[in-house]
C-alpha positions in Angstrom: -184.9 69.7 113.0 -186.2 68.6 109.8 -187.9 70.6 106.9 -191.8 70.0 107.0 -191.6 70.2 103.3 -190.8 66.6 103.1 -193.2 63.8 103.3 -193.3 62.7 106.6 -192.7 58.8 105.8 -189.3 60.1 104.1 -188.0 61.4 107.2 -189.1 58.5 109.1 -187.2 56.5 106.8 -184.2 58.7 107.1 -184.2 59.1 111.1 -184.8 54.8 111.0 -181.3 54.7 109.3 -179.8 57.0 111.4 -180.8 55.2 114.5 -179.8 51.9 113.5 -176.2 52.5 113.8 -175.7 55.0 116.6 -172.2 52.8 118.1 -171.7 52.9 121.6 -173.5 55.3 124.0 -172.1 57.1 126.9 -174.6 59.1 128.7 -173.5 62.5 130.7 -170.9 64.8 129.7 -167.5 66.0 130.1 -166.3 68.6 132.0 -163.0 70.1 133.0 -162.2 71.8 136.4 -159.3 73.4 138.1 -159.6 73.2 141.8 -158.2 74.2 145.6 -156.8 71.7 148.0 -157.1 71.7 151.7 -153.8 72.5 152.5 -153.6 76.4 153.8 -149.8 77.0 152.4 -150.7 75.6 149.0 -150.0 77.6 145.9 -153.8 77.4 145.3 -154.3 79.5 148.3 -152.3 82.5 146.9 -153.2 85.7 145.4 -153.3 85.3 142.7 -154.3 81.6 143.3 -152.8 79.2 141.1 -155.4 76.1 140.9 -154.2 72.6 140.7 -155.4 70.8 137.2 -156.9 70.9 135.1 -159.0 67.6 135.8 -161.2 66.1 133.0 -164.3 64.0 134.3 -167.2 62.3 132.7 -170.3 63.5 134.9 -173.7 61.2 134.4 -177.0 61.1 136.6 -177.3 57.7 138.5 -180.5 57.0 140.2 -180.7 60.6 140.5 -177.4 61.2 141.7 -174.4 62.8 140.0 -171.2 60.7 139.5 -168.1 62.1 138.4 -165.3 59.7 136.6 -161.9 61.1 136.2 -160.6 60.8 132.6 -157.0 60.5 131.6 -156.1 62.1 128.3 -156.3 59.0 126.1 -159.6 57.8 127.7 -161.0 61.6 127.0 -159.8 60.8 123.4 -161.3 57.2 123.4 -165.1 58.1 125.0 -165.7 61.7 124.0 -166.9 60.4 120.6 -169.3 57.8 122.6 -170.9 60.7 124.5 -171.4 62.4 121.5 -173.4 59.6 119.6 -175.3 59.7 123.1 -176.4 63.3 122.3 -176.9 62.5 118.6 -179.0 59.4 119.6 -181.3 61.5 121.9 -181.5 64.5 119.4 -183.2 61.6 116.7 -185.3 60.6 119.1 -186.7 64.0 120.0 -186.9 64.7 116.4 -188.5 61.4 115.6 -191.1 62.1 118.7 -192.0 65.5 116.9 -192.2 64.1 113.8 -194.9 61.2 115.1 -196.9 64.2 117.1 -197.2 66.4 114.0 -198.1 63.4 111.8 -200.7 61.9 114.3 -202.3 65.6 114.8 -202.5 66.4 110.7 -203.9 62.9 110.4 -206.4 63.2 112.8 -207.2 67.1 112.3 -206.1 67.8 115.9 -204.5 71.5 116.8 -201.5 71.7 118.5 -201.8 72.6 122.3 -201.2 76.6 122.9 -198.0 77.2 124.7 -198.2 78.2 128.3 -198.5 81.5 129.4 -200.4 82.7 126.3 -203.8 84.1 126.5 -207.1 83.1 124.4 -209.0 86.2 123.4 
């Protein structure tokens, strides 16, 4: 989060510059899993189990449903920066929104709402 000692306009310019060049952005995350199969005589059912994998997936939500795409090592290397760009972009937008709220509150003399669960005495 930006330090509040800087002028909001200066931070706004900095955020705008960073938002101008995010590059390709893929939503979601990367997950690695090891799994058991359906074969009852497989090594993955042994004691101790020797699971299959690791398998790397790009996971995201589409229309409220989780969708996973299996990735090769080359695809992981290629698309990991795109996922990091998306994460960075969301972080910048959240900071821009918080800066805007703070600036509007200061300009209008509005007080920030109290967090839920706090008592007013």
